[in-house]
DSSP file (Angstrom, degrees, kcal/mol; ACC not computed):
  #  RESIDUE AA STRUCTURE BP1 BP2  ACC     N-H-->O    O-->H-N    N-H-->O    O-->H-N    TCO  KAPPA ALPHA  PHI   PSI    X-CA   Y-CA   Z-CA
    1    1 A X              0   0    0      0, 0.0     2,-0.5     0, 0.0    56,-0.0   0.000 360.0 360.0 360.0 137.5   -0.5    9.8  -62.0
    2    2 A X        -     0   0    0      2,-0.0    56,-0.7     0, 0.0     2,-0.4  -0.790 360.0-175.4-117.0  82.1   -3.0    7.5  -63.6
    3    3 A X  E     -A   57   0A   0     -2,-0.5     2,-0.4    54,-0.2    54,-0.2  -0.693  15.1-163.5 -99.2 131.8   -5.3   10.1  -65.2
    4    4 A X  E     -A   56   0A   0     52,-2.9    52,-2.9    -2,-0.4     2,-0.5  -0.921   7.1-153.6-106.9 132.3   -8.5    9.3  -67.0
    5    5 A X  E     +A   55   0A   0     -2,-0.4     2,-0.3    50,-0.2    50,-0.2  -0.931  33.7 137.5-110.1 125.5  -10.2   11.9  -69.3
    6    6 A X  E     -A   54   0A   0     48,-2.2    48,-2.8    -2,-0.5     3,-0.1  -0.955  56.7 -62.3-154.1 168.5  -13.9   11.6  -69.7
    7    7 A X  E     -A   53   0A   0     -2,-0.3    46,-0.3    46,-0.2     2,-0.1  -0.311  62.7-103.4 -56.7 143.8  -17.2   13.5  -69.9
    8    8 A X        -     0   0    0     44,-2.1     2,-0.3     1,-0.1    44,-0.1  -0.343  30.8-136.5 -65.1 145.6  -18.0   15.4  -66.7
    9    9 A X    >   -     0   0    0      1,-0.1     3,-2.5    -3,-0.1     4,-0.4  -0.768  21.5-114.9-102.4 150.8  -20.7   13.8  -64.5
   10   10 A X  G >  S+     0   0    0     -2,-0.3     3,-1.4     1,-0.3     4,-0.3   0.866 116.5  58.0 -54.4 -37.2  -23.4   16.1  -62.8
   11   11 A X  G 3  S+     0   0    0      1,-0.3    -1,-0.3     2,-0.1     4,-0.2   0.537 105.3  53.3 -72.9  -4.4  -22.1   15.3  -59.4
   12   12 A X  G <> S+     0   0    0     -3,-2.5     4,-2.7     1,-0.1     5,-0.3   0.415  78.1  97.7-102.9  -1.8  -18.7   16.7  -60.5
   13   13 A X  H <> S+     0   0    0     -3,-1.4     4,-2.4    -4,-0.4    30,-0.3   0.887  83.8  46.0 -58.4 -42.6  -19.9   20.0  -61.7
   14   14 A X  H  > S+     0   0    0     -4,-0.3     4,-2.3     2,-0.2    -1,-0.2   0.941 116.4  44.4 -64.4 -48.4  -19.1   22.0  -58.5
   15   15 A X  H  > S+     0   0    0     -4,-0.2     4,-1.9     2,-0.2    -2,-0.2   0.883 112.7  52.2 -70.6 -33.3  -15.6   20.5  -58.2
   16   16 A X  H  X S+     0   0    0     -4,-2.7     4,-2.2     2,-0.2    -1,-0.2   0.936 110.9  48.0 -62.1 -47.8  -14.9   20.9  -61.9
   17   17 A X  H  X S+     0   0    0     -4,-2.4     4,-2.5    -5,-0.3    -2,-0.2   0.872 109.2  53.7 -62.0 -36.5  -15.9   24.6  -61.7
   18   18 A X  H  X S+     0   0    0     -4,-2.3     4,-2.4     2,-0.2    -1,-0.2   0.868 108.0  49.6 -61.2 -39.0  -13.7   25.0  -58.6
   19   19 A X  H  X S+     0   0    0     -4,-1.9     4,-2.4     2,-0.2     5,-0.2   0.917 111.0  49.6 -72.7 -38.1  -10.7   23.6  -60.5
   20   20 A X  H  X S+     0   0    0     -4,-2.2     4,-2.2     2,-0.2     5,-0.2   0.942 113.0  45.8 -61.5 -47.8  -11.3   26.0  -63.4
   21   21 A X  H  X S+     0   0    0     -4,-2.5     4,-2.3     1,-0.2    -2,-0.2   0.911 113.1  50.4 -61.1 -41.4  -11.6   29.0  -61.2
   22   22 A X  H  X S+     0   0    0     -4,-2.4     4,-1.6     2,-0.2    -2,-0.2   0.923 110.5  50.6 -60.9 -43.9   -8.5   28.0  -59.1
   23   23 A X  H  < S+     0   0    0     -4,-2.4     4,-0.4     1,-0.2     3,-0.3   0.937 114.3  42.1 -62.6 -47.0   -6.4   27.5  -62.4
   24   24 A X  H >< S+     0   0    0     -4,-2.2     3,-0.9     1,-0.2    -1,-0.2   0.821 110.1  57.2 -73.6 -30.0   -7.4   30.9  -63.7
   25   25 A X  H 3< S+     0   0    0     -4,-2.3    -1,-0.2     1,-0.2    -2,-0.2   0.789  98.9  61.7 -69.8 -26.3   -6.9   32.6  -60.4
   26   26 A X  T 3< S+     0   0    0     -4,-1.6    -1,-0.2    -3,-0.3     2,-0.2   0.605  92.4  86.9 -71.5 -14.0   -3.3   31.4  -60.3
   27   27 A X  S <  S-     0   0    0     -3,-0.9   101,-0.1    -4,-0.4     4,-0.1  -0.565  82.1-116.1 -90.0 152.8   -2.5   33.3  -63.5
   28   28 A X  S    S+     0   0    0     99,-0.3     3,-0.3    -2,-0.2    99,-0.1  -0.292  72.5  59.6 -70.0 167.9   -1.5   36.9  -63.7
   29   29 A X  S    S-     0   0    0      1,-0.1     3,-0.3     2,-0.1   125,-0.1  -0.222  90.8 -80.6 101.4 171.3   -3.8   39.4  -65.5
   30   30 A X  S >  S+     0   0    0    123,-0.7     3,-1.6     1,-0.2    -1,-0.1  -0.007  78.5 123.6-101.1  26.7   -7.4   40.7  -65.1
   31   31 A X  T 3   +     0   0    0      1,-0.3    -1,-0.2    -3,-0.3    -6,-0.1   0.682  69.4  56.2 -70.6 -18.3   -9.1   37.7  -66.8
   32   32 A X  T > >S+     0   0    0     -3,-0.3     5,-0.9    -8,-0.1     3,-0.5   0.384  87.5 107.0 -90.5   4.3  -11.4   37.0  -63.8
   33   33 A X  G X 5 +     0   0    0     -3,-1.6     3,-1.4     1,-0.2    -3,-0.0  -0.297  64.2  35.8 -76.2 165.0  -12.8   40.5  -63.7
   34   34 A X  G 3 5S-     0   0    0      1,-0.3    -1,-0.2     2,-0.1    -3,-0.0   0.712 133.8 -58.9  70.1  20.8  -16.4   41.5  -64.9
   35   35 A X  G X>5S+     0   0    0     -3,-0.5     3,-1.6     3,-0.0     4,-1.3   0.454  98.5 131.5  90.6   0.3  -18.0   38.2  -63.5
   36   36 A X  H <>5 +     0   0    0     -3,-1.4     4,-2.9     1,-0.3     5,-0.2   0.849  65.7  65.0 -57.5 -32.0  -15.9   35.9  -65.7
   37   37 A X  H 3><S+     0   0    0     -5,-0.9     4,-1.5     1,-0.2    -1,-0.3   0.860  99.7  53.1 -54.8 -36.7  -15.2   33.8  -62.6
   38   38 A X  H <> S+     0   0    0     -3,-1.6     4,-1.0     2,-0.2    -1,-0.2   0.913 109.7  47.1 -69.3 -41.2  -18.9   33.0  -62.5
   39   39 A X  H  < S+     0   0    0     -4,-1.3     3,-0.3     1,-0.2    -2,-0.2   0.891 109.9  54.3 -63.3 -38.5  -18.8   31.8  -66.1
   40   40 A X  H  < S+     0   0    0     -4,-2.9    -1,-0.2     1,-0.2    -2,-0.2   0.823 111.9  43.5 -64.3 -30.5  -15.7   29.8  -65.3
   41   41 A X  H  < S+     0   0    0     -4,-1.5     2,-2.1    -5,-0.2     3,-0.3   0.634  87.7  97.6 -88.3 -15.2  -17.5   28.0  -62.4
   42   42 A X     X  +     0   0    0     -4,-1.0     4,-1.8    -3,-0.3    -1,-0.1  -0.416  36.2 149.7 -80.6  70.5  -20.7   27.4  -64.4
   43   43 A X  H  >  +     0   0    0     -2,-2.1     4,-2.9   -30,-0.3     5,-0.2   0.848  66.4  63.5 -72.1 -31.8  -20.1   23.8  -65.5
   44   44 A X  H  > S+     0   0    0     -3,-0.3     4,-1.1     2,-0.2    -1,-0.2   0.937 106.3  43.3 -57.2 -48.4  -23.8   23.0  -65.5
   45   45 A X  H >> S+     0   0    0      1,-0.2     4,-1.9     2,-0.2     3,-0.6   0.944 115.1  49.1 -66.1 -46.5  -24.5   25.6  -68.3
   46   46 A X  H 3X S+     0   0    0     -4,-1.8     4,-1.7     1,-0.2    -2,-0.2   0.873 106.1  56.1 -64.1 -34.5  -21.5   24.6  -70.3
   47   47 A X  H 3< S+     0   0    0     -4,-2.9    -1,-0.2     1,-0.2    -2,-0.2   0.795 112.3  44.4 -67.3 -25.6  -22.4   20.9  -70.1
   48   48 A X  H << S+     0   0    0     -4,-1.1    -1,-0.2    -3,-0.6    -2,-0.2   0.810 122.2  34.5 -78.2 -34.2  -25.8   21.8  -71.6
   49   49 A X  H  < S-     0   0    0     -4,-1.9    26,-0.4    -5,-0.1    25,-0.2   0.407 132.7  -1.5-113.3  -0.4  -24.6   24.1  -74.3
   50   50 A X  S  < S-     0   0    0     -4,-1.7     2,-0.4    -5,-0.2    18,-0.2  -0.725  88.9 -76.4-154.7-151.7  -21.2   22.3  -75.3
   51   51 A X  E     - B   0  67A   0     16,-2.4    16,-3.7    -2,-0.2     2,-0.5  -0.992  35.6-159.6-127.3 136.2  -19.2   19.4  -74.1
   52   52 A X  E     - B   0  66A   0     -2,-0.4   -44,-2.1    14,-0.2     2,-0.3  -0.949   6.0-170.4-118.8 128.8  -17.2   19.3  -70.9
   53   53 A X  E     -AB   7  65A   0     12,-2.7    12,-2.2    -2,-0.5     2,-0.3  -0.897   5.0-160.4-114.4 146.9  -14.4   16.8  -70.2
   54   54 A X  E     -AB   6  64A   0    -48,-2.8   -48,-2.2    -2,-0.3     2,-0.5  -0.936  14.9-135.8-123.4 150.9  -12.6   16.2  -66.9
   55   55 A X  E     -AB   5  63A   0      8,-2.1     7,-3.2    -2,-0.3     8,-1.2  -0.932  26.5-171.5-103.6 125.1   -9.3   14.7  -66.0
   56   56 A X  E     -AB   4  61A   0    -52,-2.9   -52,-2.9    -2,-0.5     2,-0.7  -0.958  17.5-167.1-124.0 129.2   -9.6   12.4  -63.0
   57   57 A X  E >  S-AB   3  60A   0      3,-3.3     3,-2.1    -2,-0.5     2,-0.5  -0.907  73.1 -54.1-113.1 104.5   -6.8   10.8  -61.1
   58   58 A X  T 3  S-     0   0    0     -2,-0.7   -54,-0.1   -56,-0.7    -2,-0.0  -0.578 123.2 -19.7  66.1-116.9   -8.4    8.1  -58.9
   59   59 A X  T 3  S+     0   0    0     -2,-0.5     2,-0.6    -3,-0.1    -1,-0.3   0.323 119.9  96.9 -99.0   1.0  -11.1   10.1  -56.9
   60   60 A X  E <   -B   57   0A   0     -3,-2.1    -3,-3.3     2,-0.0     2,-0.6  -0.836  65.3-146.3-102.9 123.6   -9.5   13.5  -57.5
   61   61 A X  E     +B   56   0A   0     -2,-0.6    -5,-0.2    -5,-0.2     3,-0.1  -0.749  26.1 169.5 -83.4 121.3  -10.7   15.7  -60.4
   62   62 A X  E     +     0   0A   0     -7,-3.2    30,-2.6    -2,-0.6     2,-0.3   0.446  54.1  17.0-117.2  -2.2   -7.5   17.5  -61.6
   63   63 A X  E     -BC  55  91A   0     -8,-1.2    -8,-2.1    28,-0.3     2,-0.3  -0.991  52.0-167.4-165.8 163.3   -8.6   19.2  -64.8
   64   64 A X  E     +BC  54  90A   0     26,-2.7    26,-2.9    -2,-0.3     2,-0.3  -0.991   5.5 176.9-155.3 145.2  -11.4   20.3  -66.9
   65   65 A X  E     -B   53   0A   0    -12,-2.2   -12,-2.7    -2,-0.3     2,-0.5  -0.990  21.0-137.8-147.6 150.2  -12.0   21.6  -70.5
   66   66 A X  E     -BC  52  87A   0     21,-2.5    21,-2.6    -2,-0.3     2,-0.5  -0.952  12.7-156.3-110.8 127.5  -15.0   22.6  -72.6
   67   67 A X  E     -BC  51  86A   0    -16,-3.7   -16,-2.4    -2,-0.5     2,-0.8  -0.924   5.9-152.1 -99.3 126.3  -15.2   21.5  -76.2
   68   68 A X  E     - C   0  85A   0     17,-3.2    17,-2.5    -2,-0.5   -18,-0.1  -0.877   8.4-158.7 -97.3 107.4  -17.4   23.7  -78.3
   69   69 A X        -     0   0    0     -2,-0.8     2,-0.3    15,-0.2    -1,-0.1   0.768  61.2 -13.7 -65.5 -26.1  -18.6   21.3  -81.0
   70   70 A X  S >  S-     0   0    0     14,-0.1     3,-1.4    -3,-0.1     6,-0.1  -0.959  75.1 -84.8-164.9 175.6  -19.5   23.9  -83.6
   71   71 A X  T 3  S+     0   0    0     -2,-0.3     8,-0.1    10,-0.3     5,-0.1   0.556 112.8  70.2 -72.4  -9.4  -20.2   27.6  -84.4
   72   72 A X  T 3  S+     0   0    0      9,-0.1    -1,-0.3     3,-0.1     2,-0.1   0.574  75.8 102.5 -87.3  -6.8  -23.8   27.4  -83.3
   73   73 A X  S X  S-     0   0    0     -3,-1.4     3,-1.8     1,-0.1   -23,-0.1  -0.465  79.2-128.0 -69.9 144.0  -22.9   27.0  -79.6
   74   74 A X  T 3  S+     0   0    0      1,-0.3    -1,-0.1   -25,-0.2   -24,-0.1   0.617 110.6  60.5 -66.2 -10.7  -23.3   30.0  -77.4
   75   75 A X  T 3  S+     0   0    0    -26,-0.4    -1,-0.3   -29,-0.1     2,-0.2   0.418  77.8 119.2 -95.7   0.8  -19.6   29.3  -76.4
   76   76 A X    <   -     0   0    0     -3,-1.8     2,-0.6    -6,-0.1    -5,-0.1  -0.462  46.1-164.4 -69.4 134.6  -18.2   29.7  -79.9
   77   77 A X  S    S-     0   0    0     -2,-0.2    -1,-0.0    44,-0.1    -2,-0.0  -0.928  70.8 -38.3-120.8 103.3  -15.7   32.4  -80.4
   78   78 A X  S    S+     0   0    0     -2,-0.6     2,-0.3     1,-0.2    -1,-0.1   0.828  87.3 168.3  53.2  37.5  -15.2   33.3  -84.1
   79   79 A X        -     0   0    0     -8,-0.1    -1,-0.2    -9,-0.1     2,-0.1  -0.623  33.0-127.6 -84.7 142.2  -15.4   29.6  -85.2
   80   80 A X    >   -     0   0    0     -2,-0.3     3,-1.6     4,-0.1    -9,-0.3  -0.359  32.3-102.0 -72.7 164.0  -15.8   28.8  -88.8
   81   81 A X  T 3  S+     0   0    0      1,-0.3   -10,-0.3   -11,-0.1    -9,-0.1   0.796 123.0  47.9 -61.0 -27.5  -18.7   26.6  -89.8
   82   82 A X  T 3  S+     0   0    0    -12,-0.1    36,-2.9    35,-0.1    37,-1.1   0.117 100.8  91.9-101.1  15.4  -16.3   23.5  -90.1
   83   83 A X  E <   - d   0 119A   0     -3,-1.6   -12,-0.3    34,-0.2     2,-0.2  -0.817  55.4-155.4-119.0 156.9  -14.5   24.1  -86.8
   84   84 A X  E     - d   0 120A   0     35,-2.2    37,-2.4    -2,-0.3     2,-0.3  -0.711  23.8-143.8-110.7 169.3  -14.8   23.0  -83.1
   85   85 A X  E     -Cd  68 121A   0    -17,-2.5   -17,-3.2    -2,-0.2     2,-0.4  -0.925   6.5-136.6-135.4 160.6  -13.4   25.2  -80.3
   86   86 A X  E     -Cd  67 122A   0     35,-2.0    37,-0.6    -2,-0.3     2,-0.4  -0.958  23.4-178.8-115.4 137.3  -11.7   24.8  -77.0
   87   87 A X  E     -C   66   0A   0    -21,-2.6   -21,-2.5    -2,-0.4    37,-0.1  -0.994  57.1  -1.7-133.4 143.7  -12.7   26.9  -74.0
   88   88 A X  E     -     0   0A   0     -2,-0.4     2,-0.5     1,-0.2    -1,-0.1   0.870  64.1-173.7  52.7  54.3  -11.4   27.1  -70.4
   89   89 A X  E     +     0   0A   0    -24,-0.2     2,-0.4    -3,-0.1   -24,-0.2  -0.684  18.8 168.6 -73.7 121.9   -8.8   24.4  -70.4
   90   90 A X  E     -C   64   0A   0    -26,-2.9   -26,-2.7    -2,-0.5     2,-0.4  -0.999  26.7-166.8-146.7 143.0   -7.7   24.3  -66.8
   91   91 A X  E     -C   63   0A   0     -2,-0.4   -28,-0.3   -28,-0.2     5,-0.2  -0.994  42.5 -96.0-128.1 136.1   -5.6   22.0  -64.6
   92   92 A X    >>  -     0   0    0    -30,-2.6     3,-2.6    -2,-0.4     4,-0.6  -0.215  37.8-125.0 -44.9 128.0   -5.6   22.2  -60.8
   93   93 A X  T 34 S+     0   0    0      1,-0.3     3,-0.4     2,-0.2    -1,-0.2   0.772 110.0  55.9 -54.7 -27.0   -2.5   24.4  -59.9
   94   94 A X  T 34 S+     0   0    0      1,-0.2    -1,-0.3     3,-0.0    -2,-0.1   0.605 110.8  44.7 -82.7  -7.0   -1.1   21.7  -57.7
   95   95 A X  T X4 S+     0   0    0     -3,-2.6     3,-0.9   -33,-0.2     5,-0.4   0.371  84.0 122.1-112.9   0.6   -1.2   19.2  -60.6
   96   96 A X  T 3<  +     0   0    0     -4,-0.6    -3,-0.0    -3,-0.4    -4,-0.0  -0.291  63.8  35.8 -68.8 152.3    0.2   21.4  -63.4
   97   97 A X  T 3  S+     0   0    0     33,-0.0    -1,-0.2    -2,-0.0    -4,-0.0   0.531  91.5  97.6  86.8   7.1    3.3   20.3  -65.3
   98   98 A X  S <  S-     0   0    0     -3,-0.9    -2,-0.1     0, 0.0    -3,-0.0   0.275 103.6 -95.7-113.5   9.4    2.3   16.6  -65.1
   99   99 A X  S  > S+     0   0    0     -4,-0.0     4,-2.1     3,-0.0     5,-0.1   0.475  87.9 122.7  95.4   0.9    0.8   16.1  -68.5
  100  100 A X  H  > S+     0   0    0     -5,-0.4     4,-2.3     1,-0.2     5,-0.2   0.922  75.2  52.1 -64.4 -42.2   -2.9   16.7  -67.5
  101  101 A X  H  > S+     0   0    0      1,-0.2     4,-2.6     2,-0.2    -1,-0.2   0.890 107.5  52.1 -57.8 -40.8   -3.3   19.5  -70.0
  102  102 A X  H  > S+     0   0    0      1,-0.2     4,-2.9     2,-0.2    -1,-0.2   0.919 108.6  50.1 -64.2 -42.1   -2.0   17.4  -72.8
  103  103 A X  H  X S+     0   0    0     -4,-2.1     4,-2.1     2,-0.2    -2,-0.2   0.926 112.0  47.8 -62.2 -43.4   -4.5   14.7  -72.0
  104  104 A X  H  X S+     0   0    0     -4,-2.3     4,-2.0     1,-0.2    -2,-0.2   0.934 112.7  48.9 -62.4 -45.6   -7.3   17.2  -72.0
  105  105 A X  H  X S+     0   0    0     -4,-2.6     4,-2.7     1,-0.2    -2,-0.2   0.914 108.8  53.2 -58.4 -46.1   -6.1   18.6  -75.3
  106  106 A X  H  X S+     0   0    0     -4,-2.9     4,-3.1     1,-0.2    -1,-0.2   0.913 106.6  52.7 -57.5 -42.4   -5.8   15.1  -76.8
  107  107 A X  H  X S+     0   0    0     -4,-2.1     4,-2.5     1,-0.2    -1,-0.2   0.933 111.0  46.9 -63.3 -42.4   -9.5   14.4  -75.8
  108  108 A X  H  X S+     0   0    0     -4,-2.0     4,-2.9     2,-0.2     5,-0.3   0.929 113.0  49.1 -64.5 -46.2  -10.6   17.7  -77.6
  109  109 A X  H  X S+     0   0    0     -4,-2.7     4,-2.5     1,-0.2     5,-0.2   0.948 113.4  45.8 -58.9 -50.6   -8.6   16.9  -80.7
  110  110 A X  H  X S+     0   0    0     -4,-3.1     4,-2.4     1,-0.2    -2,-0.2   0.895 115.1  47.2 -61.4 -40.2   -9.9   13.4  -80.9
  111  111 A X  H  X S+     0   0    0     -4,-2.5     4,-1.9    -5,-0.2    -1,-0.2   0.937 113.0  47.8 -66.6 -47.7  -13.5   14.5  -80.3
  112  112 A X  H  <>S+     0   0    0     -4,-2.9     5,-2.4     1,-0.2    -1,-0.2   0.891 113.1  48.6 -64.8 -38.0  -13.3   17.3  -82.9
  113  113 A X  H ><5S+     0   0    0     -4,-2.5     3,-1.5    -5,-0.3    55,-0.2   0.906 109.5  53.4 -64.1 -40.3  -11.8   15.0  -85.4
  114  114 A X  H 3<5S+     0   0    0     -4,-2.4    -2,-0.2     1,-0.3    -1,-0.2   0.780 103.8  55.5 -64.2 -28.8  -14.5   12.5  -84.6
  115  115 A X  T 3<5S-     0   0    0     -4,-1.9    -1,-0.3    -5,-0.1    -2,-0.2   0.479 118.5-115.2 -77.2  -4.4  -17.1   15.2  -85.3
  116  116 A X  T < 5 +     0   0    0     -3,-1.5    -3,-0.2     1,-0.2     2,-0.1   0.695  57.7 163.2  77.2  20.4  -15.5   15.6  -88.8
  117  117 A X      < -     0   0    0     -5,-2.4    -1,-0.2     1,-0.1   -34,-0.2  -0.458  37.8-146.2 -73.1 147.2  -14.3   19.1  -88.0
  118  118 A X  S    S+     0   0    0    -36,-2.9    45,-2.5     1,-0.1    46,-0.7   0.647  77.9  10.1 -85.4 -18.1  -11.7   20.6  -90.3
  119  119 A X  E     -dE  83 162A   0    -37,-1.1   -35,-2.2    43,-0.3     2,-0.4  -0.976  58.4-140.0-156.2 162.7  -10.1   22.6  -87.5
  120  120 A X  E     -dE  84 161A   0     41,-2.0    41,-2.7    -2,-0.3     2,-0.3  -0.983  28.5-174.4-132.3 120.1  -10.0   23.2  -83.8
  121  121 A X  E     +dE  85 160A   0    -37,-2.4   -35,-2.0    -2,-0.4     2,-0.3  -0.762   9.0 165.2-116.2 157.1   -9.7   26.8  -82.6
  122  122 A X  E     -dE  86 159A   0     37,-1.9    37,-2.7    -2,-0.3     2,-0.4  -0.985  25.5-128.6-160.8 164.1   -9.2   28.6  -79.3
  123  123 A X  E     + E   0 158A   0    -37,-0.6     2,-0.3    -2,-0.3    35,-0.2  -0.941  24.2 178.0-119.2 148.2   -8.3   31.9  -77.6
  124  124 A X  E     - E   0 157A   0     33,-2.1    33,-3.7    -2,-0.4     2,-0.2  -0.926  29.4-108.5-141.4 160.3   -5.8   32.5  -74.9
  125  125 A X  E >   - E   0 156A   0     -2,-0.3     3,-1.7    31,-0.2    31,-0.2  -0.620  33.4-113.1 -88.7 156.0   -4.5   35.4  -73.0
  126  126 A X  T 3  S+     0   0    0     29,-0.5    -1,-0.1     1,-0.3    30,-0.1   0.753 114.3  56.0 -59.6 -24.9   -0.9   36.7  -73.6
  127  127 A X  T 3  S+     0   0    0      1,-0.2     2,-1.5   -99,-0.1    -1,-0.3   0.401  77.0  93.6 -95.4   6.7    0.1   35.6  -70.1
  128  128 A X    <>  +     0   0    0     -3,-1.7     4,-2.1     1,-0.2    -1,-0.2  -0.462  47.7 155.7 -88.5  63.3   -0.9   32.0  -70.4
  129  129 A X  H  >  +     0   0    0     -2,-1.5     4,-2.1     1,-0.2    -1,-0.2   0.866  65.5  53.7 -67.4 -39.7    2.6   31.0  -71.5
  130  130 A X  H  > S+     0   0    0     -3,-0.3     4,-1.9     1,-0.2    -1,-0.2   0.925 110.3  49.5 -60.9 -44.8    2.5   27.3  -70.5
  131  131 A X  H  > S+     0   0    0      1,-0.2     4,-2.7     2,-0.2    -1,-0.2   0.896 107.6  53.9 -60.4 -39.0   -0.7   26.9  -72.5
  132  132 A X  H  X S+     0   0    0     -4,-2.1     4,-2.8     1,-0.2     5,-0.2   0.919 107.7  50.0 -64.0 -40.2    0.9   28.5  -75.5
  133  133 A X  H  X S+     0   0    0     -4,-2.1     4,-2.4     2,-0.2    -1,-0.2   0.888 110.7  50.3 -62.0 -39.8    3.8   26.0  -75.3
  134  134 A X  H  X S+     0   0    0     -4,-1.9     4,-1.1     2,-0.2    -2,-0.2   0.940 112.3  47.0 -62.4 -47.4    1.3   23.2  -75.1
  135  135 A X  H  <>S+     0   0    0     -4,-2.7     5,-2.4     1,-0.2     3,-0.5   0.922 113.5  47.7 -59.9 -47.3   -0.6   24.5  -78.2
  136  136 A X  H ><5S+     0   0    0     -4,-2.8     3,-1.5     1,-0.3    -1,-0.2   0.875 106.9  55.1 -65.3 -39.4    2.6   25.0  -80.2
  137  137 A X  H 3<5S+     0   0    0     -4,-2.4    -1,-0.3     1,-0.3    -2,-0.2   0.807 109.1  51.3 -63.2 -25.6    4.0   21.5  -79.3
  138  138 A X  T 3<5S-     0   0    0     -4,-1.1    -1,-0.3    -3,-0.5    -2,-0.2   0.141 124.0-103.2-103.1  18.4    0.6   20.1  -80.8
  139  139 A X  T < 5 +     0   0    0     -3,-1.5    23,-0.4     1,-0.2    -3,-0.2   0.632  66.6 152.7  73.3  18.4    0.9   22.1  -84.0
  140  140 A X      < -     0   0    0     -5,-2.4     2,-0.3    -6,-0.2    21,-0.3  -0.535  30.7-151.1 -68.1 143.3   -1.5   24.8  -83.3
  141  141 A X  E     -F  160   0A   0     19,-2.7    19,-2.2    -2,-0.2     2,-0.2  -0.905  18.1-103.3-119.8 153.5   -0.7   28.0  -85.2
  142  142 A X  E     -F  159   0A   0     -2,-0.3     2,-0.4    17,-0.2    17,-0.3  -0.476  25.4-167.4 -68.2 137.3   -1.3   31.7  -84.3
  143  143 A X    >   +     0   0    0     15,-2.9     3,-2.0    -2,-0.2    15,-0.3  -0.742   8.4 177.3-125.2  84.5   -4.2   33.4  -86.2
  144  144 A X  G >  S+     0   0    0     -2,-0.4     3,-1.9     1,-0.3    -1,-0.1   0.824  77.2  67.6 -56.3 -31.0   -3.7   37.2  -85.4
  145  145 A X  G 3  S+     0   0    0      1,-0.3    -1,-0.3    -3,-0.1    -3,-0.0   0.731 102.0  47.4 -64.9 -19.5   -6.7   38.0  -87.7
  146  146 A X  G <  S+     0   0    0     -3,-2.0    -1,-0.3    12,-0.1    -2,-0.2   0.326  80.9 127.3-102.3   4.5   -8.9   36.2  -85.1
  147  147 A X    <   -     0   0    0     -3,-1.9     2,-0.3    -4,-0.2    10,-0.2  -0.252  46.7-148.9 -58.4 151.4   -7.6   37.9  -82.0
  148  148 A X  E     -G  156   0A   0      8,-2.8     8,-3.0     3,-0.0     3,-0.1  -0.895  21.6-166.6-126.2 151.0  -10.3   39.5  -79.9
  149  149 A X  E     +     0   0A   0     -2,-0.3     6,-0.1     6,-0.2     3,-0.1  -0.571  29.1 149.2-135.8  74.7  -10.4   42.5  -77.6
  150  150 A X  E    S+     0   0A   0      4,-0.4     2,-0.3     1,-0.3     5,-0.1   0.816  80.1  22.3 -70.8 -35.3  -13.6   42.1  -75.6
  151  151 A X  E >  S-G  154   0A   0      3,-0.6     3,-2.0    -3,-0.1    -1,-0.3  -0.998  76.4-135.9-136.0 129.0  -12.0   43.8  -72.6
  152  152 A X  T 3  S+     0   0    0     -2,-0.3     3,-0.3     1,-0.3    -1,-0.1   0.783 108.3  53.1 -61.0 -24.6   -9.0   46.2  -72.9
  153  153 A X  T 3  S+     0   0    0      1,-0.2  -123,-0.7  -123,-0.1    -1,-0.3   0.592 111.8  45.9 -81.8 -10.5   -7.5   44.5  -69.9
  154  154 A X  E <  S- G   0 151A   0     -3,-2.0    -3,-0.6  -125,-0.1    -4,-0.4  -0.663  70.7-173.7-134.4  76.9   -7.8   41.0  -71.4
  155  155 A X  E     -     0   0A   0     -3,-0.3     2,-0.5    -2,-0.3   -29,-0.5  -0.508  17.1-143.6 -71.5 143.5   -6.7   40.7  -75.0
  156  156 A X  E     -EG 125 148A   0     -8,-3.0    -8,-2.8    -2,-0.2     2,-0.4  -0.942   8.6-156.0-115.1 124.8   -7.4   37.3  -76.5
  157  157 A X  E     -E  124   0A   0    -33,-3.7   -33,-2.1    -2,-0.5     2,-0.3  -0.809  15.3-131.8-100.5 135.6   -5.0   35.7  -78.9
  158  158 A X  E     +E  123   0A   0     -2,-0.4   -15,-2.9   -15,-0.3     2,-0.3  -0.679  22.8 178.0-100.9 143.1   -6.2   33.0  -81.4
  159  159 A X  E     -EF 122 142A   0    -37,-2.7   -37,-1.9    -2,-0.3     2,-0.3  -0.926   5.9-170.6-128.5 153.1   -4.7   29.7  -82.2
  160  160 A X  E     -EF 121 141A   0    -19,-2.2   -19,-2.7    -2,-0.3     2,-0.5  -0.989  12.1-152.3-150.3 143.7   -6.0   27.0  -84.6
  161  161 A X  E     -E  120   0A   0    -41,-2.7   -41,-2.0    -2,-0.3     2,-0.5  -0.961  20.8-130.3-112.8 128.4   -5.1   23.4  -85.3
  162  162 A X  E     -E  119   0A   0     -2,-0.5   -43,-0.3   -23,-0.4   -44,-0.1  -0.631  20.4-174.6 -75.3 120.2   -5.7   21.9  -88.8
  163  163 A X    >   +     0   0    0    -45,-2.5     3,-2.4    -2,-0.5     2,-0.4   0.358  37.1 131.1-100.1   4.9   -7.5   18.7  -88.3
  164  164 A X  T 3  S+     0   0    0    -46,-0.7     3,-0.1     1,-0.3   -46,-0.1  -0.446  85.6   6.3 -63.1 116.3   -7.4   17.7  -92.0
  165  165 A X  T 3  S+     0   0    0     -2,-0.4     2,-0.4     1,-0.3    -1,-0.3   0.310  95.8 133.9  94.6  -9.3   -6.1   14.1  -92.0
  166  166 A X    <   -     0   0    0     -3,-2.4    -1,-0.3   -48,-0.1     2,-0.2  -0.619  51.6-136.6 -78.3 128.3   -6.2   13.8  -88.2
  167  167 A X        -     0   0    0     -2,-0.4   -53,-0.1     2,-0.1   -54,-0.1  -0.575  14.3-124.3 -85.7 149.3   -7.9   10.5  -87.1
  168  168 A X  S    S+     0   0    0    -55,-0.2     2,-1.2    -2,-0.2   -54,-0.2   0.712  98.9  72.9 -70.2 -18.8  -10.3   10.6  -84.2
  169  169 A X              0   0    0      1,-0.2    -1,-0.2   -56,-0.1    -2,-0.1  -0.723 360.0 360.0 -96.8  88.3   -8.4    8.0  -82.2
  170  170 A X              0   0    0     -2,-1.2    -1,-0.2   -64,-0.2    -2,-0.1   0.392 360.0 360.0 -98.1 360.0   -5.3   10.1  -81.1
């Protein structure tokens, strides 16, 4: 795979949303309940209120992630004033295990560092084990004090990466 990560283009919003919904649908758990699948698919809104990056292999869009630049974004979840956040990191299920998630994560780390943020935070569900391994390999640490329980069926566990000293060109 020769994957490029870049900002999403308007003509890609639908495909990017489809990839995010497919990735989340492939997971166990009740995380798509309560209309969350609609939020997952709404790339147009996220592109206006945050930053959305896609992973593209040739003409095929294979992954998507939302970077929340600061705590003022409607997509922020318990971000400190000096942090950026990651939301909805997703790789097309047929492309998982090929390093696409790492490339998307690298883009978020570089962008957050470039914005001068001291940290990069995110929430995940307990059953997103592959994502947890990715975060741990990249030196994210668990922050149980920031865990969320918005829905009793979907506990959210917090991770944070210290960006102090991280250069923006990763």
